[in-house]
Backbone as a printed PyTorch tensor [residue, N CA C, xyz], in Angstrom:
tensor([[[-122.9550, -177.4500,   -2.3610],
         [-123.9730, -178.3210,   -2.9170],
         [-125.3350, -177.8600,   -2.4320]],

        [[-126.3060, -177.9300,   -3.3250],
         [-127.6660, -177.5630,   -2.9670],
         [-128.6410, -178.6580,   -3.3590]],

        [[-129.8480, -178.5480,   -2.8610],
         [-130.9030, -179.4980,   -3.2040],
         [-132.0320, -178.7270,   -3.8620]],

        [[-132.6340, -179.3640,   -4.8340],
         [-133.7390, -178.7720,   -5.5640],
         [-135.0330, -179.4560,   -5.1880]],

        [[-136.1010, -178.7320,   -5.1490],
         [-137.4070, -179.3550,   -4.9750],
         [-137.8230, -179.9090,   -6.3270]],

        [[-138.4210, -181.0840,   -6.3430],
         [-138.7090, -181.7520,   -7.5990],
         [-140.0840, -182.4060,   -7.5580]],

        [[-140.8440, -182.3460,   -8.6700],
         [-142.1840, -182.9150,   -8.6830],
         [-142.2080, -184.4370,   -8.5510]],

        [[-141.1030, -185.1140,   -8.8220],
         [-141.0950, -186.5710,   -8.8130],
         [-140.8220, -187.1540,   -7.4330]],

        [[-140.5230, -186.3110,   -6.4570],
         [-140.2410, -186.8100,   -5.1160],
         [-138.7660, -187.0840,   -4.8660]],

        [[-137.9770, -187.2850,   -5.9120],
         [-136.5400, -187.4680,   -5.7460],
         [-135.8810, -186.1080,   -5.6460]],

        [[-134.7790, -186.0390,   -4.9610],
         [-134.1230, -184.7590,   -4.7390],
         [-132.7970, -184.7130,   -5.4940]],

        [[-132.7580, -183.9790,   -6.6110],
         [-131.4840, -183.8290,   -7.3170],
         [-130.5540, -182.8980,   -6.5510]],

        [[-129.2740, -183.0630,   -6.7710],
         [-128.2520, -182.2670,   -6.1080],
         [-127.6450, -181.2980,   -7.1260]],

        [[-127.3920, -180.0670,   -6.7090],
         [-126.7550, -179.0900,   -7.5880],
         [-125.4530, -178.6050,   -6.9670]],

        [[-124.5540, -178.1740,   -7.8430],
         [-123.3050, -177.5510,   -7.3830],
         [-123.0510, -176.2990,   -8.2120]],

        [[-123.9700, -175.3900,   -8.2150],
         [-123.9500, -174.1210,   -8.9570],
         [-123.9450, -174.2890,  -10.4620]],

        [[-123.0510, -175.1080,  -10.9980],
         [-122.9780, -175.2460,  -12.4540],
         [-123.4070, -176.6220,  -12.9520]],

        [[-123.5300, -177.6020,  -12.0460],
         [-123.9080, -178.9520,  -12.4440],
         [-125.1130, -179.4430,  -11.6540]],

        [[-125.9210, -180.2570,  -12.3270],
         [-127.0730, -180.9040,  -11.7110],
         [-126.8150, -182.4050,  -11.7480]],

        [[-126.9670, -183.0670,  -10.6170],
         [-126.7620, -184.5110,  -10.5080],
         [-128.1090, -185.1560,  -10.2120]],

        [[-128.5720, -186.0150,  -11.1140],
         [-129.8790, -186.6460,  -10.9670],
         [-129.7020, -188.1570,  -11.0260]],

        [[-130.2090, -188.8600,  -10.0330],
         [-130.1230, -190.3230,  -10.0480],
         [-131.4870, -190.9210,   -9.7650]],

        [[-131.5960, -192.2120,   -9.9910],
         [-132.8000, -192.9420,   -9.6110],
         [-134.0210, -192.6910,  -10.4610]],

        [[-133.8540, -192.2480,  -11.7060],
         [-135.0170, -192.0170,  -12.5560],
         [-135.4380, -193.3290,  -13.2030]],

        [[-136.6590, -193.7280,  -12.9160],
         [-137.2010, -194.9840,  -13.4420],
         [-138.5430, -194.7130,  -14.1140]],

        [[-139.0450, -195.7060,  -14.7960],
         [-140.3350, -195.6020,  -15.4670],
         [-141.4610, -195.9830,  -14.5430]],

        [[-141.6920, -195.1520,  -13.5330],
         [-142.7600, -195.4610,  -12.5740],
         [-144.0360, -194.7340,  -12.9610]],

        [[-145.1410, -195.4210,  -12.7380],
         [-146.4470, -194.8270,  -12.9780],
         [-146.8200, -193.9540,  -11.7830]],

        [[-147.9800, -193.3080,  -11.8480],
         [-148.3990, -192.3960,  -10.7780],
         [-148.4630, -193.0790,   -9.4160]],

        [[-148.7530, -194.3760,   -9.3880],
         [-148.8200, -195.0940,   -8.1050],
         [-147.4590, -195.6480,   -7.6810]],

        [[-146.3930, -195.2310,   -8.3690],
         [-145.0050, -195.6290,   -8.1120],
         [-144.6580, -197.0520,   -8.5390]],

        [[-145.5910, -197.7300,   -9.1800],
         [-145.3050, -199.0830,   -9.6610],
         [-144.6000, -199.0140,  -11.0140]],

        [[-143.8190, -200.0530,  -11.3600],
         [-143.1240, -200.0610,  -12.6520],
         [-144.1060, -200.1610,  -13.8150]],

        [[-143.8330, -199.4100,  -14.8680],
         [-144.5710, -199.5760,  -16.1220],
         [-144.1950, -200.9520,  -16.6480]],

        [[-145.1900, -201.8460,  -16.8920],
         [-144.8500, -203.2260,  -17.2580],
         [-144.2910, -203.4210,  -18.6690]],

        [[-144.6320, -202.5680,  -19.6190],
         [-144.1340, -202.6990,  -20.9930],
         [-142.7740, -202.0070,  -21.0550]],

        [[-141.7260, -202.7670,  -21.4050],
         [-140.3640, -202.2460,  -21.3050],
         [-140.1620, -200.9410,  -22.0700]],

        [[-140.5620, -200.8680,  -23.3320],
         [-140.3550, -199.6430,  -24.1110],
         [-141.0480, -198.4540,  -23.4390]],

        [[-142.2420, -198.6600,  -22.9220],
         [-142.9570, -197.5870,  -22.2370],
         [-142.2800, -197.2370,  -20.9110]],

        [[-141.6790, -198.2340,  -20.2530],
         [-140.9380, -197.9770,  -19.0150],
         [-139.7370, -197.0690,  -19.2960]],

        [[-139.0330, -197.3450,  -20.3800],
         [-137.8750, -196.5230,  -20.7590],
         [-138.3250, -195.1100,  -21.1100]],

        [[-139.3680, -195.0000,  -21.9250],
         [-139.8710, -193.6770,  -22.3110],
         [-140.3370, -192.8990,  -21.0830]],

        [[-141.0260, -193.5630,  -20.1780],
         [-141.5140, -192.9020,  -18.9660],
         [-140.3570, -192.4620,  -18.0660]],

        [[-139.2970, -193.2490,  -18.0050],
         [-138.1120, -192.8490,  -17.2310],
         [-137.5280, -191.5570,  -17.7920]],

        [[-137.4340, -191.4580,  -19.1110],
         [-136.9280, -190.2280,  -19.7170],
         [-137.8990, -189.0690,  -19.5380]],

        [[-139.1890, -189.3400,  -19.5760],
         [-140.1870, -188.2920,  -19.3290],
         [-140.0360, -187.7610,  -17.9040]],

        [[-139.9090, -188.6810,  -16.9400],
         [-139.7110, -188.2740,  -15.5410],
         [-138.4230, -187.4740,  -15.3870]],

        [[-137.3620, -187.9250,  -16.0520],
         [-136.0960, -187.1970,  -16.0230],
         [-136.2700, -185.7970,  -16.6050]],

        [[-137.0140, -185.6780,  -17.6870],
         [-137.2620, -184.3780,  -18.3060],
         [-137.9190, -183.4030,  -17.3400]],

        [[-138.8160, -183.9040,  -16.4970],
         [-139.4720, -183.0470,  -15.5030],
         [-138.4670, -182.5440,  -14.4640]],

        [[-137.5490, -183.4100,  -14.0610],
         [-136.5160, -182.9980,  -13.1010],
         [-135.6110, -181.9490,  -13.7400]],

        [[-135.1830, -182.1960,  -14.9750],
         [-134.3350, -181.2320,  -15.6700],
         [-135.0350, -179.8810,  -15.7740]],

        [[-136.3090, -179.8970,  -16.1520],
         [-137.0790, -178.6610,  -16.2960],
         [-137.1610, -177.9060,  -14.9730]],

        [[-137.3720, -178.6240,  -13.8760],
         [-137.4500, -177.9900,  -12.5540],
         [-136.1490, -177.2660,  -12.2010]],

        [[-135.0400, -177.7290,  -12.7770],
         [-133.7340, -177.1090,  -12.5170],
         [-133.3600, -176.0790,  -13.5790]],

        [[-134.2700, -175.8300,  -14.5290],
         [-133.9790, -174.8790,  -15.5940],
         [-133.1390, -175.4650,  -16.7060]],

        [[-133.1090, -176.7880,  -16.8120],
         [-132.2990, -177.4860,  -17.8200],
         [-133.2000, -178.1780,  -18.8430]],

        [[-132.5770, -178.6180,  -19.9310],
         [-133.2300, -179.4730,  -20.9250],
         [-132.2990, -180.6530,  -21.1910]],

        [[-132.7360, -181.5490,  -22.0570],
         [-131.8710, -182.6720,  -22.4310],
         [-130.6090, -182.1910,  -23.1510]],

        [[-130.6580, -181.0120,  -23.7580],
         [-129.4630, -180.4640,  -24.4130],
         [-128.3640, -180.1340,  -23.4050]],

        [[-128.7230, -179.9860,  -22.1310],
         [-127.7450, -179.6600,  -21.0950],
         [-127.0890, -180.9020,  -20.4840]],

        [[-127.5970, -182.0740,  -20.8100],
         [-127.0660, -183.3210,  -20.2370],
         [-125.7000, -183.6140,  -20.8590]],

        [[-124.7060, -183.8340,  -19.9950],
         [-123.3490, -184.1250,  -20.4680],
         [-122.9230, -185.5610,  -20.1910]],

        [[-123.5890, -186.2270,  -19.2460],
         [-123.2090, -187.5920,  -18.8880],
         [-124.4570, -188.3800,  -18.5050]],

        [[-124.5800, -189.5880,  -19.0560],
         [-125.7090, -190.4700,  -18.7840],
         [-125.1670, -191.8340,  -18.3620]],

        [[-125.7310, -192.3770,  -17.3110],
         [-125.4760, -193.7730,  -16.9520],
         [-126.8350, -194.4510,  -16.8930]],

        [[-126.9730, -195.5520,  -17.6230],
         [-128.2210, -196.3130,  -17.5770],
         [-127.9350, -197.6990,  -17.0260]],

        [[-128.9090, -198.1970,  -16.2870],
         [-128.8090, -199.5130,  -15.6600],
         [-129.8780, -200.4030,  -16.2700]],

        [[-129.4810, -201.6180,  -16.6750],
         [-130.3480, -202.5310,  -17.4170],
         [-130.3280, -203.9120,  -16.7700]],

        [[-131.5030, -204.5280,  -16.6260],
         [-131.5530, -205.8750,  -16.0560],
         [-131.2440, -206.9590,  -17.0890]],

        [[-131.3850, -206.6550,  -18.3690],
         [-131.0720, -207.6130,  -19.4360],
         [-130.5420, -206.8400,  -20.6440]],

        [[-129.3180, -206.3130,  -20.5390],
         [-128.8010, -205.4100,  -21.5680],
         [-128.8760, -205.9630,  -22.9910]],

        [[-128.5610, -207.2150,  -23.1620],
         [-128.5140, -207.7760,  -24.5140],
         [-129.8610, -207.6850,  -25.2120]],

        [[-130.9320, -208.0170,  -24.5130],
         [-132.2430, -207.9710,  -25.1630],
         [-132.8710, -206.5750,  -25.1270]],

        [[-132.4180, -205.7090,  -24.2430],
         [-133.0310, -204.3920,  -24.0780],
         [-132.3510, -203.2880,  -24.8820]],

        [[-131.1340, -203.5160,  -25.3280],
         [-130.3250, -202.4530,  -25.9070],
         [-130.9900, -201.7800,  -27.1080]],

        [[-131.5600, -202.5410,  -28.0140],
         [-132.2010, -201.9670,  -29.2080],
         [-133.3430, -201.0330,  -28.8440]],

        [[-134.1460, -201.4240,  -27.8860],
         [-135.2650, -200.5940,  -27.4420],
         [-134.7650, -199.3070,  -26.8170]],

        [[-133.7570, -199.4130,  -25.9690],
         [-133.2000, -198.2310,  -25.3040],
         [-132.6080, -197.2780,  -26.3420]],

        [[-131.8930, -197.8090,  -27.3120],
         [-131.2770, -196.9600,  -28.3350],
         [-132.3330, -196.2400,  -29.1740]],

        [[-133.4510, -196.8940,  -29.4550],
         [-134.5220, -196.2470,  -30.2250],
         [-135.0960, -195.0570,  -29.4540]],

        [[-135.2840, -195.2130,  -28.1530],
         [-135.7830, -194.1010,  -27.3300],
         [-134.7040, -193.0260,  -27.2260]],

        [[-133.4580, -193.4350,  -27.0370],
         [-132.3350, -192.4950,  -26.9300],
         [-132.2570, -191.5840,  -28.1500]],

        [[-132.4820, -192.1360,  -29.3370],
         [-132.4070, -191.3360,  -30.5640],
         [-133.4750, -190.2510,  -30.5980]],

        [[-134.6070, -190.4860,  -29.9410],
         [-135.6510, -189.4520,  -29.8620],
         [-135.2720, -188.3740,  -28.8460]],

        [[-134.6450, -188.7810,  -27.7580],
         [-134.3020, -187.8580,  -26.6740],
         [-133.0760, -187.0160,  -27.0230]],

        [[-132.0780, -187.6510,  -27.6370],
         [-130.8430, -186.9670,  -28.0240],
         [-130.6710, -187.1010,  -29.5410]],

        [[-131.4380, -186.3060,  -30.3340],
         [-131.4520, -186.5020,  -31.7870],
         [-130.2590, -185.9200,  -32.5410]],

        [[-129.4280, -185.1110,  -31.8770],
         [-128.3260, -184.4580,  -32.6000],
         [-127.1080, -184.2880,  -31.6980]],

        [[-125.9840, -184.0550,  -32.3400],
         [-124.7420, -183.7900,  -31.6120],
         [-124.8170, -182.4110,  -30.9670]],

        [[-124.0910, -182.1570,  -29.9190],
         [-123.1880, -183.0840,  -29.2540],
         [-123.9680, -184.0450,  -28.3510]],

        [[-123.6480, -185.3200,  -28.4650],
         [-124.2920, -186.3390,  -27.6420],
         [-123.6030, -186.3890,  -26.2790]],

        [[-124.3660, -186.7320,  -25.2470],
         [-123.7140, -186.8690,  -23.9430],
         [-122.8810, -188.1410,  -23.8790]],

        [[-121.9040, -188.1360,  -22.9870],
         [-121.1850, -189.3580,  -22.6670],
         [-122.2200, -190.3500,  -22.1330]],

        [[-122.1030, -191.6420,  -22.4970],
         [-123.1200, -192.6150,  -22.0860],
         [-122.4400, -193.8980,  -21.6310]],

        [[-122.7960, -194.3560,  -20.4350],
         [-122.3220, -195.6310,  -19.9160],
         [-123.5400, -196.4890,  -19.6050]],

        [[-123.5540, -197.7120,  -20.1230],
         [-124.6430, -198.6490,  -19.8440],
         [-124.1000, -199.7520,  -18.9390]],

        [[-124.8450, -200.0520,  -17.8830],
         [-124.4000, -201.0260,  -16.8920],
         [-125.4560, -202.1130,  -16.7440]],

        [[-125.0330, -203.3580,  -16.8330],
         [-125.9360, -204.4760,  -16.5860],
         [-126.0160, -204.7600,  -15.0940]],

        [[-127.2260, -204.9050,  -14.5930],
         [-127.4410, -205.1800,  -13.1690],
         [-128.4410, -206.3230,  -13.0400]],

        [[-128.5220, -206.9050,  -11.8560],
         [-129.4900, -207.9960,  -11.7000],
         [-130.6780, -207.6150,  -10.8180]],

        [[-130.7220, -206.3580,  -10.3480],
         [-131.8690, -205.9500,   -9.5320],
         [-132.0380, -204.4490,   -9.5730]],

        [[-133.2630, -203.9940,   -9.8350],
         [-133.6100, -202.5720,   -9.8060],
         [-134.9490, -202.3670,   -9.0990]],

        [[-135.1650, -203.0770,   -8.0200],
         [-136.3790, -202.9260,   -7.2000],
         [-137.6630, -203.0650,   -8.0150]],

        [[-137.6970, -204.0560,   -8.9060],
         [-138.8890, -204.3010,   -9.7070],
         [-138.8880, -203.6210,  -11.0610]],

        [[-137.9600, -202.7080,  -11.2850],
         [-137.8500, -202.0290,  -12.5700],
         [-136.8220, -202.7500,  -13.4290]],

        [[-136.8250, -202.4500,  -14.7300],
         [-135.8580, -203.0390,  -15.6550],
         [-134.8900, -202.0180,  -16.2290]],

        [[-135.0650, -200.7490,  -15.8690],
         [-134.2750, -199.6740,  -16.4580],
         [-134.2300, -198.4970,  -15.4770]],

        [[-133.0580, -197.8940,  -15.3570],
         [-132.8910, -196.7130,  -14.5060],
         [-131.8830, -195.7750,  -15.1480]],

        [[-132.0580, -194.4700,  -14.9220],
         [-131.1790, -193.4550,  -15.5060],
         [-130.5730, -192.5860,  -14.4040]],

        [[-129.3110, -192.2440,  -14.6100],
         [-128.5920, -191.2820,  -13.7700],
         [-127.9060, -190.3170,  -14.7270]],

        [[-128.0150, -189.0010,  -14.4840],
         [-127.3860, -188.0420,  -15.3950],
         [-126.6790, -186.9280,  -14.6370]],

        [[-125.7660, -186.2820,  -15.3510],
         [-125.1680, -185.0300,  -14.9310],
         [-125.4720, -184.0340,  -16.0530]],

        [[-125.9850, -182.8620,  -15.6600],
         [-126.3170, -181.8220,  -16.6400],
         [-125.6780, -180.5080,  -16.2220]],

        [[-125.3460, -179.6910,  -17.2180],
         [-124.8850, -178.3220,  -16.9690],
         [-126.1070, -177.4710,  -16.6520]],

        [[-126.0230, -176.6630,  -15.6230],
         [-127.1010, -175.7300,  -15.3230],
         [-126.8360, -174.4480,  -16.1110]],

        [[-127.7790, -174.0630,  -16.9940],
         [-127.5490, -172.8380,  -17.7800],
         [-127.3330, -171.6470,  -16.8530]],

        [[-126.3540, -170.8390,  -17.1970],
         [-126.0310, -169.6540,  -16.4070],
         [-126.7260, -168.4550,  -17.0180]],

        [[-127.4020, -167.6770,  -16.2060],
         [-128.0470, -166.4600,  -16.6990],
         [-127.0280, -165.3330,  -16.6950]],

        [[-127.1620, -164.4680,  -17.6410],
         [-126.2100, -163.3510,  -17.7800],
         [-126.5340, -162.2400,  -16.8280]]])
């Protein structure tokens, strides 16, 4: 297992062929939650994209997604609309959505596993 340096301050873990990223939220530059839910979700994916890029990956390399929601029933439509922009075509990653009652002030969090592209 290895650790990658990342611009977001979180440290993703690698295992030669896989990248494990957790704790991606829609935080602004001052680390506070983005108050508008749709923008919080979009910002979480933007932050995740930066981590993937730092590891040489893209969203096309993501094979598994787990999202955490403080109010899944009311948030699901918004999350799905953003998801369709991030993952617009097959093959889609495996996706698990989990309802939680606390995310340290946030309403949405992402955890992913991605394949690290192998150079020839």
